N, C-alpha and C positions, 0 to 999 in steps of 0.2 A: 757912373758907377753902377754895376749890375745889381739888380734886385736879388736878394737871396732866394734860393729855391725854398718852397714850402713843402714839407714831406710828412706824410702820415704812414706809420708802420704798424701793422697788426702782427703781434708776436705770438707764435705758438711754439710748442716744444721742438719741432723740427724745421719749421719754415717761417720766413719773414715775407709777408705780403706788403709791398711798398707802393704807395701812390704819391706822385710828386708833380708839382707845378712850377715851371720856371717863371722868370720875370715877364715873359710875353703872354702868359696865361695858358701855355701848352701843357697838357696833362699827360703823364706817362705812367705806366704800371709795370712792375716786374716782381719776380719772386726770387729769393736767394735762400740758401740753407741757413738755419740758425746755428752756425758754427763759427769758430774763429776765422776760418777761410772765407765763409760767406760774409762776415762782418767787414773784413778787409776789402772784399769785392764791392760791397755797398759803399764803403768810404771812398774807394777809388772812383766809383761812378759819380758820387756826389761832389767830389773835389775836382772833377775833370775840368780842364781849362781854367783853373783857379776859381772855380765857382764857390760860392758860400751857400750854406743851407741851414734852415731851421727845421728841426725834426721833432715830431710829436708822437709819443707812444704811451700806451697804458702801462701802469705798474703791474706786472704779472710775476713778481717774485724772481726766482732764479732764472726763469726763461728770458726776462728782459734785462736783468742786471748786467750780465756780461756785455750785451749789446750796448746798453746805455754807457757803460764805462769806456768801451772802445770808441763810441762816437764822441764822448766828452773829451777824450784825449786827442782826437783828431783835429788838426788846425782848420779853422774857418767853418766849423760845424757846431751849432748850438743845439742843446737837447732840452726838451720840456717833457716831463712825465706827468700824466694826469691820472687822477683816481678813476678806476673803472666806473664808479657810480656817476661821476661828472660826465664822462664820455657817454654813458648810457642815457642820461637825461638830455644831453645835447642831441643825440640821435633821435630821441622821442620828439624833441622840439622841431626837428627836421621832418617829422612824420615818416620816419624811416622804419618800416615794419620788417623788411627782409633783413637777414643777417648772414653774411658770408665774410670770409676773410678779406676779400677785395673791397666789399662795401664798408667794412669796419675801417680799413686803411683810408678810404675816401673820407669817411666821417672824421677821422683824426686829422687828416689834412685840412678839412674845413674848420675844425676846432682851432688849429694853429693859425689859420688865416683870420678868424673872426674874434677870437678871444685874446686878452692880453697875454703876451708871451713871457713866461717866467722860466728863466734858465735854471736847469737842475744843478744842484751842487751835490756831488757824490759824498757818501759817508766816508769817514776815515777808514784806513785799512784795519785798524784795531777793532772798529765796530763791525765791519764786515766779517772779520774772523770770528768775533764773538757770536754773531748770528749763525754762522756756519757751524760752530761748535755746539751751540744750543739746539739747533735743528737736528744735528746728528744724534745728540744725546736724547732728544725727544723721540726720534725714530727708534733708537735702541730700547728706550723705555716701553714703547708700544710693542716692540717685538718681545720684550721680557714678559709683558702681560699676556701676550698670546701663548707663549711657552708655558707660563704658569697655568693657564686655562687648560692646555693640553695635558699637563702633568696631573691636574685635578681630575680630568676625565679618565685617566688611566686607572684611577682607584676603583672605577666601576667596571673595568674590563679585566677580569681574572685571568683570561687567556693570553693577555698581552705579555710579551717577553720582558723579563726583568731588565734586559739591556736597554730597552726603550726608555724606561723610567730613569735609569742611570744616565743615559745620554741627555735627557731633558734637564735633569738636575745639574749636570756639568755645564750645559749650555747656558742655563740661567745664571750660574755662578760666574761664568765668563762674561756674560752681558753686564752683570752688576759691576764687575771690575772695570770694564770698558766705560760704562756710564760714569763711574767715580772718577776715572782719569779725565774724561771729557769735561765733567763739571769742574774739576780742579783747574784745568787749563782755562776754562771760561772765567773762573774766579780770578786767576792770575791776570787776565786781560782787564777785568773790571778794576782790580786793585791798582793797576798801572795808570789808570785814568781817574783823577779825583772826582770829576763830575759823575762818572758812572758809579764809583764807590758810594758817593752820597745818595744817588738815586736808588741803589740797591738797598741801602739802609732805610730809606723812606718807604720803599715797598714792603719791607718786612715789618714795618710798624703796624701793618694791618693784620689783625688776628684772622688767620686763614690763609695768608700768603707766607709760606716757608721759603727757605733759601732757594731750593730747586725751582719752585714755581716763579719766584722773583727773577731768577736768571732767565727763564724762558720768556717771561713778559718783557723784561728790560731789553733782551736781545732783539725783539721785534720792534720795540718803540724807539730804540736809540738810533736806528737808521732812517727814521722819518724826518722830514724837514722840521726845523725847530719852530717855525711859525704856524704850524698846523693847529687848528682849534680843536676843542674837545669833540665838537660835532663831526669834524673831519676825521678824527681818530675813530669815532664810532662807525662812520661810513667806510673807512678804510678796513675796519675789522669785519664788515658785513653784518653788524649787529643792529643796523638801523631798521626800524619797522617799515614794512612795505604794505600799503593798502591796495585793494583791488575793488574799485567801484565803477559802475557804468550805468548811467541813467538812474532810474528809480527801482530797478529790479535786481541788479547785481551788487551785492554787498558781502564780499567774502571776508572772512576773519583776517586781520593783519598778521603778518609773519615777518621774520627777519629776511633781509634781501639776500644774504649769503654772497653778495658780490664784494669780495674783498679778501683779506688775509686770513686764511683758515688756520694758520699756525697761531696767530694771536687769539683767535676764538678758542682754539684748543687749550692754549696756555691759561686763559681766564676761567675755563670751566670748573676745574677742581678747586681753585681758590674761592670762587663764588659759592660752590656747594659747601665747602668747609665754613666759610664766613657766615653763610645762612644758618648754620647750626651753632656756631660758637661766638660770633661777634654780636653783642646784644642789639646794637642799632641796625645792623644788616639783617639780623634774624627778625626784628620787629617789622622792618620794611617788607621782607619776604612773607611774613605771616599776614600783613595787611593786604598784600596782593591776593593771597589765597582767599581771604575773607571777602574780597571784592569779586570773587568768582573766577580768578585766573587759575588755569591748570598749573600743576607743579612745575612743568618744564617752561611754561610761559613766564611764570614768576621768576624762575632761575635765570632765564635769559634777560629779564628786566634787571635783575641784580648784576649780571655781567656788564650790562650797558651802563648802569649807574656807577658801578665800580670803576669802569674805565673813565667816566667823567671825573670821579674823585681822584684817580691817579693822575690825570692831566693837571688838575689844580695843585696837587701835592708837589709834583715835579716842577711845575712852573713857579710855585711860591717857595719851594724848599721847606715845606712844612709837613710834619707827621700827620698821620690820619686822625681826623677828629670825627668820631661817630655821630655826634650831635648835629654836625653839618650834613652828614649822609641822610639821617632820618631821626627826627626828634622822638624820644620815648615819651609815651603818655604818662603824666604824673597823676597819682590818685588825688581826688579832692580832699582837702583837709578841712 
Protein backbone atom coordinates (compact mmCIF):
# COMPACT_ATOMS: atom_id res chain seq x y z
CA UNK A 1 0.00 0.00 0.00
CA UNK A 2 1.34 3.41 -0.99
CA UNK A 3 2.37 5.78 1.74
CA UNK A 4 0.32 9.01 1.60
CA UNK A 5 1.97 12.09 0.23
CA UNK A 6 2.79 14.71 2.86
CA UNK A 7 1.96 18.21 1.70
CA UNK A 8 2.52 21.68 3.10
CA UNK A 9 0.71 24.66 1.59
CA UNK A 10 1.44 28.32 2.25
CA UNK A 11 -1.72 30.26 1.49
CA UNK A 12 -1.81 33.86 0.31
CA UNK A 13 -4.58 35.93 -1.24
CA UNK A 14 -3.60 35.06 -4.81
CA UNK A 15 -1.22 32.12 -4.73
CA UNK A 16 -0.71 28.71 -3.11
CA UNK A 17 2.90 27.64 -2.58
CA UNK A 18 2.95 23.85 -2.32
CA UNK A 19 5.71 21.56 -1.05
CA UNK A 20 5.03 17.82 -1.15
CA UNK A 21 6.91 14.63 -0.42
CA UNK A 22 5.84 11.24 -1.75
CA UNK A 23 6.32 7.87 -0.08
CA UNK A 24 9.84 7.49 -1.52
CA UNK A 25 11.03 10.75 0.06
CA UNK A 26 11.11 12.72 -3.18
CA UNK A 27 10.17 16.38 -2.65
CA UNK A 28 8.45 18.52 -5.24
CA UNK A 29 7.32 22.14 -5.25
CA UNK A 30 4.73 23.96 -7.29
CA UNK A 31 2.57 27.05 -7.27
CA UNK A 32 -1.09 27.30 -8.23
CA UNK A 33 -3.52 30.24 -8.09
CA UNK A 34 -5.70 30.52 -5.00
CA UNK A 35 -8.91 30.18 -7.01
CA UNK A 36 -11.46 27.44 -7.45
CA UNK A 37 -9.69 26.45 -10.68
CA UNK A 38 -6.35 26.34 -8.89
CA UNK A 39 -7.86 24.25 -6.08
CA UNK A 40 -9.15 21.66 -8.55
CA UNK A 41 -5.79 21.66 -10.34
CA UNK A 42 -4.06 20.89 -7.02
CA UNK A 43 -6.57 18.17 -6.10
CA UNK A 44 -6.05 16.52 -9.48
CA UNK A 45 -2.29 16.59 -8.94
CA UNK A 46 -2.52 15.11 -5.44
CA UNK A 47 -5.01 12.42 -6.53
CA UNK A 48 -3.02 11.37 -9.62
CA UNK A 49 -2.78 7.57 -9.98
CA UNK A 50 -5.05 7.10 -6.97
CA UNK A 51 -2.54 8.65 -4.61
CA UNK A 52 -3.56 9.72 -1.12
CA UNK A 53 -2.36 12.83 0.64
CA UNK A 54 -2.17 14.46 4.03
CA UNK A 55 -2.20 18.23 3.66
CA UNK A 56 -1.14 20.79 6.27
CA UNK A 57 -1.89 24.50 6.04
CA UNK A 58 -2.21 27.47 8.36
CA UNK A 59 -5.54 28.99 9.23
CA UNK A 60 -5.57 32.34 7.41
CA UNK A 61 -9.28 33.09 7.45
CA UNK A 62 -11.07 33.46 4.14
CA UNK A 63 -7.87 32.88 2.12
CA UNK A 64 -7.54 29.30 3.40
CA UNK A 65 -11.17 28.41 4.10
CA UNK A 66 -12.27 27.76 0.50
CA UNK A 67 -9.14 25.69 -0.13
CA UNK A 68 -9.63 23.68 3.07
CA UNK A 69 -13.25 22.94 2.16
CA UNK A 70 -12.31 21.85 -1.37
CA UNK A 71 -9.56 19.55 -0.09
CA UNK A 72 -11.81 18.14 2.66
CA UNK A 73 -14.46 17.08 0.16
CA UNK A 74 -11.93 15.52 -2.22
CA UNK A 75 -11.55 11.72 -1.90
CA UNK A 76 -8.31 10.34 -0.42
CA UNK A 77 -7.16 13.73 0.88
CA UNK A 78 -6.99 14.59 4.58
CA UNK A 79 -6.53 18.16 5.82
CA UNK A 80 -4.91 19.48 8.98
CA UNK A 81 -5.13 23.17 9.80
CA UNK A 82 -2.63 24.54 12.29
CA UNK A 83 -2.69 27.75 14.25
CA UNK A 84 -0.19 30.26 12.80
CA UNK A 85 1.39 30.57 16.24
CA UNK A 86 2.10 26.81 16.36
CA UNK A 87 3.65 26.91 12.89
CA UNK A 88 5.70 29.95 13.87
CA UNK A 89 7.06 28.20 16.97
CA UNK A 90 7.79 25.06 14.95
CA UNK A 91 9.82 27.12 12.46
CA UNK A 92 11.78 28.66 15.33
CA UNK A 93 12.54 25.20 16.68
CA UNK A 94 13.99 24.39 13.25
CA UNK A 95 16.18 27.53 13.59
CA UNK A 96 14.55 28.81 10.43
CA UNK A 97 15.17 32.55 10.20
CA UNK A 98 14.40 33.16 6.53
CA UNK A 99 10.75 33.57 5.54
CA UNK A 100 9.44 33.05 2.02
CA UNK A 101 6.32 31.37 0.74
CA UNK A 102 8.35 28.36 -0.40
CA UNK A 103 10.12 28.01 2.96
CA UNK A 104 6.79 28.36 4.81
CA UNK A 105 5.34 25.53 2.70
CA UNK A 106 8.38 23.34 3.53
CA UNK A 107 7.96 24.06 7.24
CA UNK A 108 4.28 23.08 7.09
CA UNK A 109 5.20 19.86 5.28
CA UNK A 110 7.72 19.05 8.04
CA UNK A 111 5.05 19.88 10.63
CA UNK A 112 2.72 17.33 9.03
CA UNK A 113 5.50 14.71 9.01
CA UNK A 114 6.67 15.18 12.59
CA UNK A 115 3.60 16.20 14.58
CA UNK A 116 0.47 14.13 15.31
CA UNK A 117 -1.89 14.52 12.37
CA UNK A 118 -5.28 15.86 13.43
CA UNK A 119 -7.81 15.82 10.62
CA UNK A 120 -9.81 19.04 10.29
CA UNK A 121 -13.57 18.95 10.66
CA UNK A 122 -15.18 21.86 8.79
CA UNK A 123 -17.80 24.07 10.46
CA UNK A 124 -21.41 23.60 9.48
CA UNK A 125 -22.80 25.70 6.64
CA UNK A 126 -24.98 27.55 9.14
CA UNK A 127 -21.92 28.67 11.10
CA UNK A 128 -19.94 29.61 8.03
CA UNK A 129 -22.84 31.76 6.85
CA UNK A 130 -23.08 33.37 10.30
CA UNK A 131 -19.43 34.37 10.21
CA UNK A 132 -19.78 35.77 6.70
CA UNK A 133 -22.80 37.86 7.70
CA UNK A 134 -21.10 39.16 10.87
CA UNK A 135 -17.91 40.08 9.03
CA UNK A 136 -19.87 41.94 6.37
CA UNK A 137 -21.82 43.75 9.06
CA UNK A 138 -18.57 44.65 10.80
CA UNK A 139 -17.08 45.99 7.57
CA UNK A 140 -20.15 48.16 6.96
CA UNK A 141 -20.05 49.40 10.56
CA UNK A 142 -16.45 50.48 10.05
CA UNK A 143 -17.47 52.21 6.82
CA UNK A 144 -20.30 53.99 8.66
CA UNK A 145 -17.84 55.28 11.26
CA UNK A 146 -15.62 56.64 8.51
CA UNK A 147 -18.55 58.38 6.86
CA UNK A 148 -19.62 59.89 10.18
CA UNK A 149 -16.09 61.22 10.66
CA UNK A 150 -16.22 62.77 7.19
CA UNK A 151 -19.60 64.31 7.98
CA UNK A 152 -18.22 65.76 11.20
CA UNK A 153 -15.27 67.28 9.33
CA UNK A 154 -17.62 69.07 6.91
CA UNK A 155 -18.93 71.18 9.81
CA UNK A 156 -15.61 73.02 9.76
CA UNK A 157 -15.51 73.54 6.00
CA UNK A 158 -17.90 76.38 5.27
CA UNK A 159 -17.01 76.33 1.58
CA UNK A 160 -18.04 72.71 1.07
CA UNK A 161 -21.09 72.21 -1.07
CA UNK A 162 -24.32 71.35 0.72
CA UNK A 163 -24.73 68.37 -1.61
CA UNK A 164 -21.69 66.68 -0.04
CA UNK A 165 -23.20 66.76 3.45
CA UNK A 166 -26.53 65.56 2.06
CA UNK A 167 -24.84 62.66 0.27
CA UNK A 168 -22.92 61.65 3.40
CA UNK A 169 -26.09 61.66 5.50
CA UNK A 170 -27.92 59.56 2.89
CA UNK A 171 -25.05 57.07 2.70
CA UNK A 172 -24.96 56.74 6.51
CA UNK A 173 -28.70 56.02 6.59
CA UNK A 174 -28.27 53.43 3.83
CA UNK A 175 -25.43 51.74 5.72
CA UNK A 176 -27.49 51.65 8.91
CA UNK A 177 -30.34 49.90 7.07
CA UNK A 178 -27.95 47.35 5.53
CA UNK A 179 -26.29 46.67 8.89
CA UNK A 180 -29.69 46.12 10.48
CA UNK A 181 -30.65 43.63 7.75
CA UNK A 182 -27.38 41.71 8.09
CA UNK A 183 -27.66 41.60 11.87
CA UNK A 184 -31.22 40.29 11.65
CA UNK A 185 -30.11 37.61 9.17
CA UNK A 186 -27.34 36.62 11.58
CA UNK A 187 -29.82 36.45 14.46
CA UNK A 188 -32.11 34.22 12.40
CA UNK A 189 -29.24 31.77 11.89
CA UNK A 190 -28.39 31.84 15.60
CA UNK A 191 -31.99 31.24 16.61
CA UNK A 192 -32.18 28.27 14.24
CA UNK A 193 -29.42 26.47 16.19
CA UNK A 194 -30.14 25.96 19.92
CA UNK A 195 -26.47 25.79 20.92
CA UNK A 196 -25.73 29.12 19.23
CA UNK A 197 -28.80 30.71 20.79
CA UNK A 198 -27.66 29.56 24.23
CA UNK A 199 -24.12 30.89 23.65
CA UNK A 200 -25.45 34.27 22.53
CA UNK A 201 -27.48 34.61 25.73
CA UNK A 202 -24.43 33.67 27.80
CA UNK A 203 -22.30 36.29 26.08
CA UNK A 204 -24.84 39.03 26.73
CA UNK A 205 -24.81 38.16 30.44
CA UNK A 206 -21.55 40.13 30.58
CA UNK A 207 -22.17 43.80 31.24
CA UNK A 208 -20.40 45.46 28.33
CA UNK A 209 -21.30 42.91 25.64
CA UNK A 210 -24.48 43.96 23.86
CA UNK A 211 -26.21 41.95 21.18
CA UNK A 212 -24.25 43.35 18.23
CA UNK A 213 -20.89 42.69 19.87
CA UNK A 214 -22.07 39.24 20.98
CA UNK A 215 -22.92 38.34 17.38
CA UNK A 216 -19.47 39.46 16.20
CA UNK A 217 -17.67 37.48 18.91
CA UNK A 218 -19.83 34.37 18.57
CA UNK A 219 -19.48 34.30 14.77
CA UNK A 220 -15.68 34.02 15.11
CA UNK A 221 -15.71 31.50 17.94
CA UNK A 222 -18.37 29.16 16.58
CA UNK A 223 -16.22 28.01 13.64
CA UNK A 224 -13.29 26.98 15.87
CA UNK A 225 -12.72 23.35 16.83
CA UNK A 226 -14.67 22.50 19.99
CA UNK A 227 -11.62 20.99 21.72
CA UNK A 228 -9.54 24.18 21.65
CA UNK A 229 -8.39 25.38 25.07
CA UNK A 230 -8.71 28.92 26.36
CA UNK A 231 -4.98 29.41 25.77
CA UNK A 232 -5.42 28.28 22.16
CA UNK A 233 -8.26 30.77 21.77
CA UNK A 234 -5.97 33.53 22.99
CA UNK A 235 -3.21 32.45 20.60
CA UNK A 236 -5.73 32.22 17.76
CA UNK A 237 -6.83 35.79 18.44
CA UNK A 238 -3.25 37.09 18.52
CA UNK A 239 -3.71 38.43 22.06
CA UNK A 240 -0.99 36.24 23.54
CA UNK A 241 1.96 38.21 24.98
CA UNK A 242 5.23 38.08 23.09
CA UNK A 243 8.50 38.72 24.89
CA UNK A 244 11.77 39.69 23.23
CA UNK A 245 14.88 38.87 25.24
CA UNK A 246 18.40 38.07 24.16
CA UNK A 247 21.32 37.51 26.48
CA UNK A 248 21.62 39.97 29.34
CA UNK A 249 21.24 43.20 27.41
CA UNK A 250 18.10 42.92 25.28
CA UNK A 251 14.88 43.06 27.30
CA UNK A 252 12.13 44.67 25.24
CA UNK A 253 8.70 45.27 26.69
CA UNK A 254 6.21 42.46 26.02
CA UNK A 255 3.49 43.06 23.46
CA UNK A 256 0.79 40.99 21.84
CA UNK A 257 1.82 38.73 18.97
CA UNK A 258 -0.96 39.85 16.57
CA UNK A 259 -0.45 36.47 14.85
CA UNK A 260 -4.04 35.41 14.57
CA UNK A 261 -7.62 36.43 13.95
CA UNK A 262 -7.86 40.22 13.68
CA UNK A 263 -11.66 40.01 13.44
CA UNK A 264 -11.87 38.41 16.87
CA UNK A 265 -9.51 41.01 18.34
CA UNK A 266 -11.63 43.80 16.86
CA UNK A 267 -14.84 42.20 18.16
CA UNK A 268 -13.43 42.08 21.71
CA UNK A 269 -12.12 45.67 21.79
CA UNK A 270 -15.32 47.67 22.39
CA UNK A 271 -16.83 45.14 24.85
CA UNK A 272 -13.59 45.23 26.87
CA UNK A 273 -13.59 49.03 26.81
CA UNK A 274 -17.22 49.16 27.94
CA UNK A 275 -16.83 46.44 30.57
CA UNK A 276 -13.78 48.22 32.00
CA UNK A 277 -16.09 51.15 32.72
CA UNK A 278 -19.39 49.56 33.74
CA UNK A 279 -18.76 46.00 35.05
CA UNK A 280 -17.49 46.37 38.64
CA UNK A 281 -15.17 43.35 38.70
CA UNK A 282 -13.69 44.05 35.27
CA UNK A 283 -13.31 47.73 36.16
CA UNK A 284 -11.49 46.75 39.36
CA UNK A 285 -9.14 44.48 37.38
CA UNK A 286 -8.46 47.27 34.88
CA UNK A 287 -7.76 49.78 37.65
CA UNK A 288 -5.46 47.32 39.43
CA UNK A 289 -3.39 46.99 36.27
CA UNK A 290 -3.12 50.78 35.96
CA UNK A 291 -1.96 51.00 39.58
CA UNK A 292 0.74 48.45 38.80
CA UNK A 293 2.10 50.79 36.14
CA UNK A 294 0.45 49.42 33.01
CA UNK A 295 -0.41 51.91 30.29
CA UNK A 296 -4.16 52.23 29.54
CA UNK A 297 -3.88 50.31 26.26
CA UNK A 298 -1.79 47.57 27.88
CA UNK A 299 -4.39 47.23 30.62
CA UNK A 300 -7.21 47.12 28.07
CA UNK A 301 -5.49 44.37 26.07
CA UNK A 302 -5.10 42.40 29.32
CA UNK A 303 -8.85 42.82 29.88
CA UNK A 304 -9.53 41.52 26.36
CA UNK A 305 -7.33 38.50 26.99
CA UNK A 306 -8.87 37.70 30.39
CA UNK A 307 -12.35 38.27 28.98
CA UNK A 308 -11.66 35.68 26.29
CA UNK A 309 -10.58 33.21 28.99
CA UNK A 310 -13.86 33.88 30.83
CA UNK A 311 -15.94 33.45 27.68
CA UNK A 312 -14.26 30.09 27.03
CA UNK A 313 -15.22 28.86 30.52
CA UNK A 314 -18.76 30.24 30.20
CA UNK A 315 -19.48 28.54 26.87
CA UNK A 316 -17.80 25.33 27.99
CA UNK A 317 -19.79 25.10 31.24
CA UNK A 318 -22.99 26.76 30.01
CA UNK A 319 -22.80 29.29 32.86
CA UNK A 320 -23.49 33.01 33.03
CA UNK A 321 -20.69 35.46 33.72
CA UNK A 322 -19.58 35.55 37.37
CA UNK A 323 -17.62 38.70 38.09
CA UNK A 324 -16.12 37.35 41.31
CA UNK A 325 -14.36 34.64 39.29
CA UNK A 326 -13.00 37.25 36.89
CA UNK A 327 -11.51 39.44 39.64
CA UNK A 328 -12.39 39.54 43.31
CA UNK A 329 -13.35 42.94 44.69
CA UNK A 330 -11.51 44.09 47.77
CA UNK A 331 -13.75 44.22 50.81
CA UNK A 332 -13.17 46.92 53.44
CA UNK A 333 -11.93 45.76 56.82
CA UNK A 334 -14.67 45.56 59.41
